[in-house]
N, C-alpha and C positions, 0 to 999 in steps of 0.2 A: 318730272322732266322739269319745270321752269327752274325748281330747284338747283338739280344738276349743270343749269347751261348758265344760270345767274353764279354759281360756284367756279365754271371755268372762265367765263369772263374774266369774273373780278380777279383771278389768277392770272392770265394771261397778262390784264391791265396794271396789276401789281409788280411782274416780270420785266415788263416792258419798260414803265416807266426810271423806275431805278440805271439801267442801262443806258437812255438819253440823257439822263443828268449829263451835264456839261460844267463845271466850274471852271470859269476862266481867270487868268491873272493877270494883266497886264506888263510887263515888262521893258519896255520902252512909251518913249514918250511920243507924243503924237509926232508926225513929219509935217515938214510944209503942205503936203498933201491931205492929212488928215488923218494916214493910216498910223496905225501903232498895231504891235504885234502883242500876242497873250499866250499863253501857258495853258492845258490842262490837267488843273492840281487833279481830277479825277483818274486821270488814262498813268500819272507818275507813278512810276517804280524803282528799284533799281533788280537789276538782272542778275541773276543767281550765277550766270556760269561767268561774268565776267565784271563783276563791280559796277556797271555802268548804272548812269541815272538815263532811263527813257523816258522821254518825253513828250506828248507830241503839241507843236504850236500850231497858230492859226494867223492873220491878218484881219485886224477888222479895217474899217472907214467910223473914225470916228466924229457926231454929230450930223451925219446921214441919215436922214428920214423916211421906213425905215432906217433900225442899222444896219447896216453890211458887215454880216461879221461879229466876232469870229466865232466859226460853224464848224466841226467836224465833217469829217468824209459824205461824202451821200448828201450834205445840202449843197441849196443853189449858189449860196454864196460862201463855200467854207474851199478855204484856198489855203495850204498851208505842211509842214513835213514835221518829222519824225526824227527826232537827234537821238543818240546815247554821247554821253556828258561822263567824261573823267573827271570827279573834281579836281583829286591831288595833281592830274598834271596838268588839266583846262585843256586838255583835250576833245574832238567830238568825232562821233560817226553819221553821217547821212545815213540813214537806213527808210527811211521812204516818202512819201513825199504824196498830197493828192489834189486835185482841183474838183470844179462842177463837172469836166468829161472825164476827170481819170482818176478811177476810187484809187482809194490808199490799196499798196500793194510794201511788204513788208522784205525787203532784204534777206534771202536763205542763208547769203553767208556775211551778211554784212559783222558776227565777233571775228571775223578774220581779217577784213578791211583794215586797213592803217591808218589811223586817227588823225587827222588834220588839227594844226592850232589857226586860231585867226585875230588879228589886231581888232577887225572891225568891232564899234562901241553896240551894237546889235545883240549878237554874239556875246561879250562881255558878258552884257546885263541878264540874255539867258543862262549863264551859266552860275552867276550874282541867284537869282532867284531858285533855278532848279537846285543849286546845292545848299541853298542855307539850311534846309530843312530834310536834306535825304536821308538824316540817320533814323527817322520818322515812318519813312514812305514803307510801304511792301516787298520784299523779294517774291519775286517773280520768276 
């Protein structure tokens, strides 16, 4: 009985650890308030239906102790967005967002949304970072 319990506990732990892993890569420099945007490369993938690169972003405060974010949905300090990027046309669609008070909810109609362009430096930095290795991303 103990052996079965130990195997079950280890299996649950093994499955839970990879799901919680997040590899955040900063794509902006910290602003005057110390905020910096990052993307979760573990979440990034190429959408099979549209060919767009889907990325999760989050904001964090550099130098805070303990560091605030970036954290994913459900975390006390998790604030961010999910975008679908068209690397060729340099356009994007916002497909969801999250905060400590709002769980991540992905729009069911985002594939039909009209893509937007932006002149913002943060958006351009996200596009550069996310699209740099987009060919190596898994397709889902």
